[in-house]
TORNUMI-993799 format. One record per atom (N, C-alpha, C, O, CB): x, y negated, z. Coordinates in steps of 0.05 Angstrom, whole numbers, padded with zeros to 5 digits, always signed. Glycine has a CB too. Layout:
REM TORNUMI-993799
XYZ...
This chain:
REM TORNUMI-993799
+00015+00023+00004+00001-00002+00004+00010-00017-00003+00032-00016+00009-00007-00011+00021+00010-00043-00023+00027-00060-00013+00026-00086+00004+00047-00097+00012+00036-00065-00028+00006-00092+00008-00004-00106+00031-00013-00100+00061-00037-00102+00064-00020-00115+00023-00001-00093+00081-00012-00091+00102-00007-00099+00125+00017-00099+00129-00016-00076+00104-00020-00105+00144-00024-00105+00168+00005-00088+00187+00003-00065+00193-00053-00092+00170+00031-00104+00193+00047-00086+00208+00049-00086+00246+00056-00068+00261+00073-00092+00195+00038-00115+00249+00035-00107+00282+00022-00133+00294+00011-00151+00281+00068-00101+00299+00023-00132+00322+00005-00159+00329+00026-00174+00350+00043-00163+00363-00030-00150+00346+00019-00203+00349+00046-00225+00374+00045-00199+00392+00034-00178+00389+00033-00267+00397+00058-00209+00409+00068-00193+00437+00090-00211+00457+00114-00215+00454+00087-00162+00427+00075-00217+00474+00096-00233+00493+00119-00215+00499+00114-00191+00494+00082-00242+00522+00145-00220+00508+00163-00203+00509+00179-00222+00526+00200-00215+00537+00174-00191+00481+00171-00242+00528+00187-00261+00553+00163-00290+00565+00155-00310+00553+00223-00279+00533+00157-00282+00591+00142-00299+00600+00156-00307+00625+00154-00292+00645+00116-00290+00602+00175-00338+00624+00179-00345+00659+00175-00371+00652+00162-00383+00635+00210-00337+00678+00194-00381+00674+00176-00408+00681+00192-00434+00662+00213-00445+00669+00177-00417+00722+00181-00438+00645+00192-00459+00626+00187-00447+00599+00177-00461+00582+00224-00465+00630+00196-00417+00595+00201-00402+00570+00187-00382+00565+00189-00363+00580+00224-00393+00568+00170-00381+00541+00150-00357+00530+00170-00357+00509+00190-00371+00504+00114-00361+00520+00156-00330+00494+00172-00318+00471+00150-00301+00465+00142-00288+00485+00203-00303+00476+00137-00296+00443+00117-00282+00423+00127-00272+00406+00136-00288+00391+00099-00295+00411+00131-00241+00398+00146-00230+00379+00120-00224+00366+00099-00215+00376+00168-00208+00385+00127-00233+00335+00106-00218+00315+00110-00203+00304+00092-00190+00294+00095-00227+00298+00135-00197+00300+00144-00178+00280+00180-00169+00299+00194-00185+00311+00146-00197+00241+00184-00144+00297+00207-00135+00310+00205-00112+00323+00183-00100+00323+00217-00151+00326+00229-00102+00338+00224-00073+00354+00203-00068+00369+00193-00045+00370+00242-00067+00372+00192-00090+00383+00168-00095+00399+00145-00097+00393+00130-00081+00405+00170-00112+00411+00130-00117+00372+00109-00115+00360+00109-00106+00337+00087-00108+00326+00098-00132+00361+00126-00097+00323+00117-00076+00294+00132-00057+00293+00129-00043+00273+00120-00087+00263+00155-00048+00316+00165-00024+00317+00190-00027+00292+00208-00011+00291+00139+00000+00314+00189-00044+00277+00212-00047+00259+00237-00059+00268+00235-00080+00281+00205-00061+00238+00263-00048+00260+00283-00057+00260+00300-00077+00244+00321-00089+00249+00289-00041+00263+00285-00076+00225+00300-00095+00200+00298-00128+00202+00316-00143+00193+00284-00088+00170+00277-00136+00211+00272-00162+00222+00252-00170+00236+00230-00160+00236+00270-00177+00206+00260-00190+00251+00241-00206+00276+00238-00227+00267+00251-00239+00250+00251-00210+00306+00214-00236+00281+00200-00256+00279+00186-00263+00301+00169-00248+00311+00186-00254+00261+00192-00291+00313+00176-00296+00340+00171-00325+00341+00184-00342+00328+00193-00286+00366+00150-00332+00360+00147-00355+00368+00152-00365+00397+00136-00360+00415+00125-00360+00361+00182-00385+00403+00186-00392+00425+00172-00421+00429+00170-00439+00412+00213-00390+00431+00164-00418+00455+00153-00447+00475+00174-00456+00496+00177-00442+00516+00123-00439+00494+00186-00477+00493+00208-00483+00516+00203-00504+00533+00212-00523+00519+00234-00488+00507+00195-00513+00553+00186-00539+00571+00214-00556+00563+00234-00548+00550+00181-00532+00612+00209-00584+00574+00230-00605+00571+00256-00593+00594+00249-00579+00612+00215-00639+00578+00279-00600+00590+00296-00586+00606+00307-00561+00615+00326-00557+00630+00292-00591+00618+00291-00543+00602+00291-00511+00596+00322-00508+00581+00326-00525+00564+00260-00498+00573+00340-00490+00585+00354-00478+00571+00363-00442+00574+00358-00425+00591+00371-00495+00574+00375-00443+00552+00381-00407+00558+00410-00412+00565+00422-00434+00565+00377-00380+00528+00420-00387+00570+00446-00383+00568+00469-00381+00549+00464-00384+00525+00445-00368+00577+00494-00377+00556+00512-00377+00530+00502-00342+00519+00500-00322+00533+00555-00382+00540+00497-00345+00487+00488-00325+00480+00510-00322+00453+00519-00338+00437+00455-00326+00476+00514-00290+00456+00536-00291+00420+00518-00270+00408+00513-00250+00422+00580-00277+00418+00507-00273+00382+00490-00250+00370+00505-00227+00348+00525-00231+00335+00466-00266+00352+00493-00209+00350+00500-00189+00332+00481-00193+00304+00475-00173+00292+00495-00160+00347+00475-00210+00298+00460-00215+00277+00454-00237+00265+00463-00256+00278+00443-00207+00280+00442-00245+00243+00435-00274+00226+00420-00286+00244+00412-00269+00260+00419-00273+00195+00410-00313+00249+00398-00319+00262+00383-00350+00247+00397-00370+00243+00413-00317+00286+00358-00348+00242+00347-00375+00232+00319-00385+00252+00296-00376+00257+00337-00370+00198+00334-00409+00260+00315-00425+00277+00302-00450+00269+00314-00472+00270+00326-00432+00300+00272-00444+00258+00262-00463+00246+00241-00478+00269+00222-00466+00278+00250-00452+00220+00247-00503+00278+00246-00520+00296+00210-00539+00286+00206-00556+00269+00279-00539+00295+00196-00529+00302+00162-00544+00289+00162-00560+00309+00157-00580+00296+00129-00525+00287+00163-00568+00330+00168-00588+00353+00183-00592+00363+00201-00575+00362+00159-00588+00368+00187-00614+00378+00207-00622+00393+00244-00626+00379+00253-00638+00359+00203-00599+00417+00255-00614+00394+00283-00609+00392+00298-00588+00403+00293-00582+00426+00294-00628+00399+00316-00575+00390+00333-00560+00404+00372-00561+00400+00386-00560+00380+00320-00532+00397+00377-00564+00423+00405-00580+00427+00426-00554+00423+00427-00539+00442+00410-00598+00462+00440-00548+00403+00456-00521+00408+00489-00533+00408+00502-00545+00391+00449-00494+00380+00493-00523+00439+00525-00526+00454+00538-00498+00436+00530-00475+00434+00526-00521+00501+00564-00515+00424+00586-00487+00422+00614-00497+00438+00615-00518+00450+00596-00476+00383+00632-00481+00434+00656-00480+00444+00675-00492+00420+00678-00481+00399+00662-00451+00452+00685-00517+00428+00703-00528+00415+00700-00540+00390+00717-00551+00375+00719-00514+00414+00669-00537+00388+00658-00555+00360+00638-00579+00379+00633-00578+00403+00634-00531+00331+00628-00598+00358+00610-00616+00359+00580-00599+00372+00576-00576+00366+00608-00631+00328+00561-00613+00388+00540-00600+00391+00519-00610+00362+00521-00629+00346+00530-00608+00423+00503-00592+00365+00480-00586+00333+00459-00596+00343+00447-00578+00356+00471-00551+00320+00446-00618+00344+00418-00623+00348+00396-00618+00321+00398-00632+00301+00418-00653+00359+00377-00601+00325+00359-00600+00306+00333-00603+00311+00321-00586+00323+00361-00581+00296+00321-00626+00301+00297-00631+00311+00273-00623+00294+00279-00606+00277+00295-00656+00316+00247-00632+00295+00229-00614+00287+00228-00618+00249+00233-00637+00235+00198-00621+00304+00219-00591+00244+00222-00598+00213+00244-00582+00205+00242-00569+00184+00226-00629+00206+00266-00582+00219+00296-00571+00207+00298-00542+00218+00289-00533+00238+00326-00590+00220+00310-00531+00201+00319-00498+00204+00353-00502+00209+00366-00517+00194+00311-00476+00169+00362-00491+00226+00390-00488+00231+00395-00443+00232+00382-00425+00243+00397-00511+00269+00418-00445+00216+00432-00417+00223+00454-00411+00243+00472-00426+00252+00444-00410+00200+00450-00391+00248+00463-00379+00272+00479-00344+00263+00470-00321+00263+00434-00377+00299+00502-00355+00258+00517-00336+00246+00532-00326+00261+00548-00337+00276+00530-00342+00227+00525-00289+00257+00539-00272+00278+00562-00276+00291+00581-00287+00282+00544-00252+00269+00560-00266+00316+00584-00281+00326+00600-00301+00338+00622-00303+00347+00589-00283+00318+00573-00323+00333+00583-00347+00339+00572-00345+00376+00555-00331+00387+00568-00375+00314+00587-00362+00386+00578-00360+00420+00565-00389+00424+00580-00407+00419+00609-00356+00445+00540-00394+00431+00522-00415+00434+00505-00417+00452+00496-00396+00461+00511-00418+00416+00494-00444+00463+00477-00441+00482+00462-00470+00474+00471-00492+00468+00491-00436+00514+00431-00457+00475+00408-00473+00467+00395-00489+00493+00397-00480+00516+00386-00453+00454+00385-00508+00487+00380-00524+00508+00359-00545+00491+00362-00553+00468+00409-00537+00523+00340-00551+00509+00314-00567+00505+00305-00595+00520+00291-00597+00540+00292-00549+00511+00315-00611+00508+00310-00633+00525+00281-00648+00527+00274-00661+00547+00328-00652+00518+00265-00641+00501+00233-00646+00508+00220-00614+00505+00232-00593+00505+00215-00672+00482+00193-00620+00502+00178-00594+00501+00179-00579+00472+00162-00590+00458+00146-00600+00509+00191-00562+00459+00194-00550+00440+00182-00529+00432+00170-00517+00450+00210-00549+00440+00180-00520+00413+00165-00500+00397+00184-00502+00376+00189-00523+00366+00134-00504+00389+00196-00477+00369+00207-00464+00343+00201-00426+00343+00191-00412+00360+00244-00472+00343+00214-00419+00311+00205-00401+00304+00237-00378+00297+00245-00375+00274+00184-00412+00279+00245-00369+00312+00266-00351+00313+00271-00327+00283+00256-00307+00285+00260-00336+00342+00282-00327+00268+00278-00300+00246+00307-00285+00254+00328-00297+00252+00275-00310+00206+00306-00259+00263+00331-00249+00260+00333-00229+00239+00312-00220+00231+00338-00241+00284+00356-00219+00229+00361-00204+00207+00393-00185+00221+00411-00197+00233+00365-00228+00176+00393-00167+00218+00365-00148+00224+00356-00151+00255+00373-00161+00269+00372-00113+00218+00336-00144+00265+00314-00149+00282+00330-00153+00314+00349-00140+00321+00291-00121+00280+00321-00168+00326+00330-00175+00356+00331-00144+00371+00315-00126+00366+00304-00198+00374+00357-00142+00391+00345-00117+00408+00371-00129+00423+00391-00136+00410+00342-00078+00395+00369-00132+00462+00385-00131+00476+00415-00129+00471+00430-00148+00476+00377-00116+00486+00421-00108+00463+00449-00094+00452+00454-00108+00425+00471-00096+00412+00446-00057+00447+00444-00130+00412+00457-00144+00392+00462-00176+00401+00468-00194+00386+00439-00141+00366+00457-00176+00434+00456-00202+00439+00465-00207+00469+00453-00207+00491+00429-00211+00433+00493-00212+00462+00503-00220+00490+00496-00242+00502+00501-00264+00491+00528-00222+00492+00481-00240+00530+00469-00254+00545+00495-00267+00568+00512-00251+00574+00444-00234+00557+00499-00288+00577+00517-00292+00607+00497-00303+00619+00495-00327+00618+00546-00312+00610+00483-00290+00629+00464-00303+00650+00476-00312+00677+00499-00305+00682+00442-00281+00658+00467-00324+00691+00485-00342+00711+00473-00342+00736+00484-00344+00758+00489-00372+00703+00440-00340+00729+00420-00333+00756+00399-00312+00751+00401-00297+00731+00401-00359+00766+00379-00311+00769+00360-00293+00781+00344-00293+00752+00340-00272+00739+00344-00306+00812+00333-00321+00742+00313-00326+00724+00321-00310+00696+00309-00298+00678+00309-00357+00721+00354-00317+00700+00368-00302+00671+00365-00274+00669+00359-00261+00649+00401-00306+00670+00372-00263+00695+00379-00236+00693+00349-00216+00693+00349-00193+00684+00400-00230+00720+00325-00228+00705+00304-00219+00704+00289-00215+00678+00278-00195+00670+00293-00233+00720+00294-00246+00662+00282-00235+00630+00308-00216+00617+00301-00201+00599+00275-00267+00605+00324-00215+00622+00344-00196+00607+00335-00168+00613+00334-00150+00596+00374-00200+00616+00330-00166+00640+00314-00138+00648+00290-00132+00643+00287-00108+00644+00313-00133+00672+00276-00141+00639+00246-00142+00614+00254-00135+00586+00243-00118+00572+00232-00178+00610+00271-00147+00580+00278-00143+00551+00292-00119+00543+00287-00111+00520+00292-00164+00542+00313-00105+00559+00320-00080+00563+00292-00062+00568+00294-00039+00561+00341-00079+00586+00274-00068+00575+00257-00049+00590+00238-00045+00567+00230-00022+00564+00242-00059+00619+00229-00065+00549+00213-00070+00528+00225-00056+00507+00208-00050+00489+00209-00098+00522+00248-00047+00503+00265-00039+00482+00276-00011+00489+00289+00002+00473+00287-00059+00479+00269-00002+00517+00281+00028+00525+00311+00027+00524+00326+00014+00509+00272+00053+00503+00318+00045+00544+00348+00052+00546+00371+00031+00542+00393+00033+00532+00352+00071+00526+00358+00011+00555+00378-00019+00542+00379-00029+00530+00392-00049+00528+00395-00025+00537+00357-00013+00507+00360-00034+00482+00375-00025+00465+00377-00038+00445+00370-00060+00487+00397+00007+00468+00418+00013+00455+00400+00026+00427+00378+00035+00427+00439+00032+00473+00421+00024+00401+00409+00034+00386+00436+00042+00370+00443+00023+00357+00387+00019+00375+00449+00061+00367+00470+00067+00346+00475+00054+00326+00498+00055+00316+00468+00088+00336+00454+00038+00312+00466+00019+00289+00472-00002+00295+00483-00016+00277+00452+00013+00268+00468-00014+00322+00471-00044+00326+00500-00057+00306+00523-00048+00305+00475-00049+00363+00491-00075+00297+00509-00085+00280+00513-00124+00283+00496-00139+00292+00498-00073+00250+00538-00131+00271+00543-00153+00281+00547-00168+00247+00538-00191+00243+00570-00151+00307+00559-00156+00227+00560-00167+00199+00549-00147+00178+00536-00128+00186+00589-00174+00190+00553-00151+00150+00540-00138+00135+00552-00114+00133+00538-00095+00128+00535-00149+00114+00579-00111+00136+00596-00094+00127+00588-00070+00154+00589-00046+00149+00630-00109+00123+00581-00079+00180+00584-00064+00206+00555-00052+00207+00547-00034+00222+00593-00084+00234+00538-00067+00184+00513-00055+00186+00513-00028+00167+00498-00010+00174+00490-00077+00176+00527-00026+00147+00529-00006+00129+00544+00019+00148+00539+00043+00143+00546-00018+00102+00561+00012+00167+00575+00036+00182+00564+00040+00205+00571+00060+00218+00604+00033+00187+00549+00027+00212+00535+00034+00238+00547+00022+00263+00544+00034+00284+00534+00065+00241+00561-00001+00264+00582-00004+00288+00569-00026+00306+00559-00047+00299+00614-00014+00277+00573-00017+00328+00554-00025+00354+00573-00058+00355+00598-00059+00353+00557+00003+00391+00555-00080+00358+00583-00107+00358+00589-00114+00386+00609-00128+00391+00573-00140+00342+00570-00104+00408+00570-00102+00436+00582-00083+00443+00570-00063+00437+00548-00101+00448+00611-00078+00458+00620-00050+00467+00626-00054+00497+00632-00077+00505+00648-00037+00449+00625-00032+00517+00633-00029+00540+00660-00015+00549+00676-00005+00533+00614-00018+00547+00662-00015+00567+00690-00002+00586+00687+00000+00617+00687-00020+00631+00718-00021+00583+00684+00022+00624+00693+00022+00648+00715+00026+00666+00730+00044+00658+00682+00031+00654+00722+00016+00685+00748+00020+00697+00742+00014+00725+00719+00007+00730+00771+00001+00686+00763+00017+00750+00760+00008+00771+00760-00023+00780+00779-00037+00771+00775+00021+00782+00745-00032+00793+00747-00072+00801+00776-00070+00808+00789-00084+00794+00724-00091+00836+00788-00057+00824+00821-00063+00836+00836-00062+00802+00856-00077+00798+00836-00030+00865+00831-00051+00789+00851-00046+00763+00837-00074+00752+00853-00092+00748+00847-00010+00740+00814-00078+00747+00804-00102+00727+00819-00123+00745+00837-00135+00732+00766-00107+00723+00815-00131+00772+00817-00153+00784+00852-00159+00785+00860-00181+00792+00802-00150+00813+00867-00140+00777+00892-00142+00777+00899-00156+00748+00915-00174+00742+00903-00114+00783+00884-00143+00736+00900-00150+00708+00890-00181+00702+00903-00196+00688+00890-00126+00679+00865-00187+00714+00857-00214+00715+00877-00241+00732+00878-00265+00728+00828-00211+00730+00892-00224+00753+00906-00237+00771+00936-00240+00748+00947-00261+00744+00907-00219+00804+00945-00216+00737+00965-00224+00730+00970-00238+00704+00993-00243+00698+00976-00207+00734+00949-00245+00687+00948-00259+00668+00946-00249+00639+00940-00261+00619+00966-00271+00672+00954-00221+00644+00958-00202+00617+00929-00185+00614+00910-00182+00629+00989-00177+00621+00934-00176+00592+00915-00164+00581+00912-00136+00593+00932-00123+00598+00919-00164+00553+00883-00124+00599+00886-00099+00618+00886-00071+00599+00874-00067+00577+00858-00099+00641+00904-00053+00615+00912-00026+00596+00899-00003+00615+00905-00005+00639+00952-00021+00590+00887+00011+00610+00874+00042+00616+00901+00058+00627+00922+00054+00615+00859+00059+00584+00901+00074+00648+00920+00089+00665+00931+00111+00638+00954+00111+00629+00904+00107+00697+00911+00125+00628+00916+00137+00598+00927+00127+00580+00938+00142+00563+00899+00143+00586+00927+00096+00577+00924+00082+00547+00955+00098+00529+00951+00099+00504+00927+00038+00552+00982+00109+00539+01001+00116+00522+00993+00151+00513+00994+00164+00492+01033+00110+00539+00985+00156+00540+00979+00189+00539+00950+00195+00511+00946+00217+00501+00964+00200+00579+00936+00176+00505+00914+00171+00495+00925+00169+00467+00912+00177+00447+00899+00148+00508+00949+00158+00464+00950+00149+00437+00957+00120+00430+00962+00111+00407+00926+00154+00426+00957+00104+00455+00956+00069+00454+00935+00063+00447+00936+00047+00429+00973+00053+00435+00909+00070+00455+00881+00057+00447+00868+00058+00473+00878+00069+00493+00862+00075+00423+00840+00044+00473+00827+00036+00498+00803+00047+00491+00791+00037+00472+00825+00005+00507+00793+00065+00503+00765+00081+00508+00744+00056+00506+00750+00037+00519+00762+00099+00543+00721+00055+00490+00693+00045+00495+00681+00053+00489+00690+00073+00479+00684+00028+00492+00650+00051+00485+00628+00050+00473+00606+00032+00472+00601+00013+00487+00620+00065+00479+00594+00039+00451+00576+00010+00438+00546+00025+00452+00527+00010+00448+00576+00005+00390+00543+00044+00462+00511+00052+00467+00511+00049+00498+00523+00067+00511+00499+00086+00456+00501+00032+00507+00504+00031+00540+00487+00054+00557+00488+00055+00581+00492+00000+00551+00468+00074+00540+00446+00089+00553+00474+00109+00561+00472+00112+00585+00413+00102+00530+00488+00117+00556+00506+00138+00556+00529+00133+00577+00545+00150+00585+00516+00143+00528+00529+00105+00584+00558+00101+00600+00557+00115+00629+00577+00117+00643+00564+00067+00605+00531+00124+00635+00531+00141+00662+00541+00168+00666+00552+00177+00686+00507+00144+00670+00533+00183+00634+00538+00200+00642+00572+00203+00637+00588+00216+00650+00518+00218+00632+00576+00190+00619+00612+00188+00614+00623+00182+00642+00647+00189+00644+00624+00161+00590+00613+00171+00662+00636+00164+00684+00626+00190+00692+00644+00203+00703+00636+00135+00707+00605+00202+00692+00601+00222+00714+00614+00248+00701+00612+00268+00715+00569+00227+00724+00625+00249+00679+00645+00270+00663+00668+00267+00672+00678+00286+00684+00649+00267+00635+00681+00242+00669+00707+00238+00669+00725+00233+00700+00746+00240+00710+00708+00216+00651+00689+00205+00709+00718+00196+00736+00705+00198+00762+00704+00179+00777+00733+00157+00735+00694+00225+00771+00675+00224+00792+00700+00231+00813+00692+00232+00836+00645+00248+00790+00727+00236+00811+00746+00235+00821+00765+00220+00822+00788+00228+00826+00750+00248+00818+00758+00194+00818+00777+00176+00815+00751+00154+00843+00728+00148+00838+00785+00162+00771+00761+00151+00861+00757+00138+00880+00764+00105+00873+00780+00093+00858+00773+00153+00901+00742+00097+00892+00738+00068+00894+00711+00053+00887+00689+00065+00887+00757+00057+00877+00714+00028+00880+00698+00009+00878+00701+00004+00837+00721-00005+00825+00710-00017+00903+00675+00011+00824+00675+00012+00790+00660-00014+00780+00638-00022+00785+00658+00040+00777+00677-00024+00766+00665-00039+00745+00657-00034+00709+00669-00018+00694+00681-00057+00746+00637-00051+00703+00632-00045+00674+00644-00073+00660+00637-00096+00665+00597-00039+00667+00657-00068+00646+00658-00104+00621+00658-00091+00591+00669-00072+00579+00700-00132+00624+00636-00118+00586+00628-00122+00562+00634-00143+00545+00632-00167+00551+00607-00121+00563+00641-00134+00522+00658-00154+00501+00646-00145+00477+00627-00129+00475+00695-00152+00499+00663-00161+00451+00651-00162+00429+00665-00149+00408+00689-00148+00414+00646-00187+00422+00662-00140+00392+00678-00142+00375+00690-00160+00351+00704-00152+00332+00672-00127+00369+00684-00180+00356+00683-00212+00346+00702-00211+00361+00725-00203+00355+00657-00235+00351+00697-00218+00380+00719-00229+00403+00749-00215+00397+00770-00229+00395+00709-00220+00439+00750-00187+00395+00771-00175+00395+00783-00183+00363+00805-00194+00362+00766-00145+00402+00769-00178+00343+00781-00185+00318+00793-00214+00316+00813-00219+00303+00760-00180+00298+00778-00233+00330+00798-00260+00323+00819-00266+00343+00831-00287+00347+00781-00287+00321+00822-00240+00358+00847-00239+00385+00863-00233+00364+00886-00240+00369+00847-00215+00415+00860-00219+00339+00875-00193+00322+00875-00175+00341+00898-00176+00349+00907-00195+00310+00862-00158+00354+00856-00131+00360+00836-00120+00344+00816-00131+00334+00849-00128+00386+00846-00089+00342+00827-00079+00315+00813-00051+00326+00827-00034+00338+00849-00072+00282+00787-00048+00321+00780-00036+00336+00773-00002+00317+00763-00005+00294+00758-00054+00351+00777+00019+00324+00780+00046+00304+00755+00060+00309+00750+00067+00332+00809+00069+00311+00736+00065+00289+00719+00088+00300+00725+00107+00290+00731+00107+00267+00693+00088+00298+00725+00135+00306+00729+00162+00300+00717+00179+00322+00705+00168+00340+00759+00168+00295+00721+00202+00321+00704+00219+00340+00713+00209+00372+00730+00193+00379+00710+00256+00334+00694+00225+00386+00700+00222+00418+00726+00241+00416+00731+00259+00400+00672+00236+00443+00742+00230+00437+00769+00240+00442+00773+00242+00478+00762+00229+00497+00792+00216+00425+00791+00260+00478+00795+00264+00507+00806+00234+00531+00814+00212+00522+00818+00289+00506+00805+00239+00549+00818+00227+00570+00834+00230+00577+00830+00241+00599+00811+00225+00584+00865+00227+00573+00885+00237+00591+00886+00258+00582+00893+00260+00558+00882+00237+00618+00877+00288+00605+00888+00312+00591+00853+00325+00604+00850+00349+00610+00927+00329+00605+00833+00306+00606+00806+00318+00605+00788+00320+00574+00785+00299+00561+00790+00301+00625+00778+00342+00567+00766+00337+00539+00743+00329+00552+00735+00329+00575+00764+00362+00517+00726+00316+00517+00704+00310+00520+00677+00336+00515+00679+00358+00505+00705+00286+00504+00662+00327+00521+00637+00352+00525+00637+00357+00500+00641+00340+00483+00603+00345+00537+00632+00385+00494+00624+00395+00466+00598+00382+00455+00594+00386+00431+00619+00426+00467+00580+00368+00468+00557+00354+00456+00563+00332+00438+00548+00325+00419+00541+00343+00477+00592+00317+00446+00600+00295+00438+00613+00297+00409+00621+00276+00398+00616+00286+00457+00614+00311+00402+00640+00324+00375+00632+00303+00348+00648+00292+00332+00632+00368+00362+00600+00303+00350+00595+00290+00324+00588+00264+00325+00576+00253+00306+00575+00302+00311+00596+00253+00346+00583+00219+00349+00618+00205+00339+00639+00217+00335+00569+00207+00395+00610+00181+00337+00634+00165+00319+00634+00146+00347+00613+00139+00357+00625+00146+00280+00661+00139+00358+00665+00120+00375+00686+00102+00369+00703+00107+00351+00668+00130+00396+00687+00074+00388+00699+00058+00383+00724+00053+00402+00722+00050+00426+00682+00042+00380+00745+00052+00388+00773+00055+00397+00779+00033+00397+00775+00019+00377+00792+00071+00384+00792+00022+00423+00809-00007+00424+00835-00007+00418+00848+00003+00436+00811-00020+00451+00848-00015+00399+00869-00010+00392+00892-00027+00403+00909-00037+00388+00866-00011+00368+00893-00031+00434+00904-00046+00445+00893-00051+00482+00877-00037+00494+00902-00066+00426+00902-00065+00489+00887-00076+00514+00864-00096+00506+00858-00107+00485+00908-00093+00534+00856-00095+00527+00835-00113+00535+00841-00142+00546+00840-00142+00570+00821-00100+00554+00847-00167+00534+00851-00188+00545+00823-00191+00565+00800-00186+00558+00858-00210+00524+00834-00201+00593+00803-00213+00608+00792-00226+00594+00773-00215+00583+00803-00231+00633+00796-00253+00586+00784-00268+00575+00769-00265+00546+00762-00286+00535+00799-00284+00576+00763-00243+00534+00750-00240+00520+00728-00222+00532+00715-00209+00517+00763-00235+00501+00725-00220+00552+00704-00208+00568+00684-00228+00575+00689-00248+00589+00713-00194+00592+00655-00218+00562+00635-00246+00568+00619-00238+00600+00612-00254+00617+00606-00249+00536+00617-00213+00601+00610-00198+00630+00623-00179+00639+00635-00161+00626+00586-00187+00633+00620-00184+00667+00633-00154+00689+00603-00141+00701+00586-00157+00709+00659-00167+00726+00601-00128+00702+00578-00100+00714+00589-00089+00744+00609-00076+00747+00582-00065+00689+00574-00095+00763+00588-00074+00783+00567-00046+00775+00548-00046+00760+00586-00086+00824+00578-00026+00790+00574-00002+00783+00569+00013+00809+00585+00013+00827+00596+00008+00766+00537+00030+00811+00532+00033+00841+00544+00066+00833+00543+00078+00812+00494+00027+00856+00556+00075+00857+00558+00100+00869+00544+00118+00892+00538+00107+00913+00577+00097+00874+00539+00141+00891+00530+00162+00909+00544+00175+00918+00539+00198+00909+00516+00176+00904+00568+00176+00938+00587+00186+00946+00601+00189+00919+00611+00168+00912+00580+00209+00962+00606+00209+00903+00632+00212+00879+00612+00212+00853+00625+00213+00832+00655+00247+00882+00589+00212+00850+00575+00203+00828+00561+00181+00825+00544+00174+00841+00562+00217+00823+00565+00169+00802+00563+00152+00786+00525+00151+00783+00512+00170+00774+00583+00162+00760+00512+00121+00792+00479+00124+00789+00467+00101+00780+00442+00100+00779+00465+00130+00814+00481+00084+00774+00471+00060+00757+00492+00036+00752+00513+00034+00766+00445+00047+00774+00488+00022+00736+00501-00002+00722+00485-00029+00726+00466-00034+00710+00504+00004+00691+00491-00045+00743+00470-00073+00746+00469-00088+00722+00492-00094+00714+00479-00096+00769+00457-00092+00714+00447-00118+00685+00458-00099+00662+00466-00112+00643+00469-00158+00683+00461-00068+00658+00467-00055+00636+00443-00036+00631+00425-00040+00615+00493-00043+00638+00446-00017+00646+00418+00005+00631+00420+00024+00660+00432+00045+00664+00428+00031+00590+00405+00007+00677+00389+00024+00701+00379+00051+00690+00368+00051+00668+00360+00006+00713+00382+00072+00702+00368+00097+00706+00386+00119+00677+00374+00137+00665+00326+00090+00702+00415+00109+00672+00419+00118+00644+00432+00143+00648+00445+00152+00629+00434+00099+00624+00431+00159+00674+00446+00174+00688+00428+00204+00667+00440+00224+00662+00444+00168+00727+00401+00199+00660+00388+00218+00651+00388+00213+00619+00373+00225+00604+00361+00220+00666+00403+00198+00613+00405+00204+00578+00424+00216+00562+00442+00232+00570+00405+00181+00564+00421+00209+00543+00446+00226+00522+00477+00230+00532+00487+00210+00543+00451+00208+00491+00493+00252+00530+00515+00245+00533+00524+00213+00516+00513+00201+00498+00529+00271+00525+00550+00208+00531+00559+00178+00516+00580+00192+00498+00592+00213+00503+00574+00149+00540+00582+00174+00474+00593+00177+00452+00620+00175+00457+00636+00194+00452+00585+00159+00433+00625+00157+00465+00657+00143+00468+00663+00139+00500+00652+00122+00514+00659+00110+00451+00682+00157+00507+00692+00157+00537+00696+00126+00538+00699+00116+00516+00723+00176+00544+00695+00108+00561+00703+00091+00578+00720+00097+00599+00717+00116+00615+00685+00081+00585+00737+00079+00598+00768+00096+00610+00771+00086+00638+00761+00069+00652+00801+00086+00591+00797+00110+00642+00803+00104+00684+00811+00085+00685+00807+00066+00669+00824+00120+00705+00826+00083+00707+00836+00059+00716+00866+00049+00708+00885+00065+00709+00835+00061+00743+00868+00027+00701+00893+00017+00695+00916+00033+00720+00913+00041+00743+00889-00020+00697+00940+00033+00702+00962+00029+00705+00982+00003+00713+00982-00019+00702+00965+00038+00690+00995+00011+00729+01019-00015+00731+01038-00019+00707+01045-00001+00692+01041-00010+00757+01046-00043+00706+01067-00043+00683+01086-00029+00680+01095-00023+00658+01078-00062+00680+01098-00021+00705+01119-00004+00709+01116+00020+00701+01134+00030+00687+01126-00002+00731+01089+00034+00708+01082+00061+00696+01076+00059+00670+01077+00080+00657+01061+00075+00709+01070+00036+00658+01061+00038+00627+01096+00039+00617+01098+00059+00604+01038+00004+00614+01112+00031+00618+01142+00026+00609+01150+00060+00610+01165+00067+00592+01164+00003+00635+01141+00079+00630+01146+00102+00629+01149+00120+00606+01154+00144+00610+01132+00108+00641
């Protein structure tokens, strides 16, 4: 049939000063091809810093959208104008007056395609609801950033797990973080682009590693801009521990190098019950019941002296 109704307006965000009604997309029409919504924002409202893994067009119907950028001049988009946000752009939208606009995302919006830098409970609540609406953290293996990435099915937002002690040490030293098994594994850092698999991965590899753990989030774009390559290949062992036989068909992102802390846009606390990992705050609650991870996230970092050995 050439013409058909594909969906209904669905409210996906209903927060103080901000509402979003999706007209088409993963929630409203069950389609991952494109998403279209109507956003209403009250004067003085703003969103967190965002980094998108898709193209977005913002058509302002009423009011004004002010877009702050890193190292560039602010862009003001008045009523009647449309602005394009390219994949990988880090920006912060704010609304000095009551504003209504229509965002069009290609491919469709999903939480794993939109890196949010929430700084308050309101933002975290919005992010949590969006993940719930999209299911299992909103992660689908075809998350993309650019047309070439879309063809290869490469997730833009990547995650890596390690001990808080190791991560804090890397930040304090001002150097890149490296996993303890970096040399043994072939000089790369394990990562995953599917957050719903993180807990299973942690419980497979890291139950015997004591301490407080964190999960860091970063993007392929940030790595690429820093000259760090991501190699997508089959799941590989962490140190001398083999991957699950159920993971052998997965394509996994391996970071060829360490992770500079300045490239990480979010650090998520991980919760444990004894040795067992049970959840990751702000990433994927309940992920322990999800399918096995396709890409092992790493073990704790070791010291520079140990890495030279």
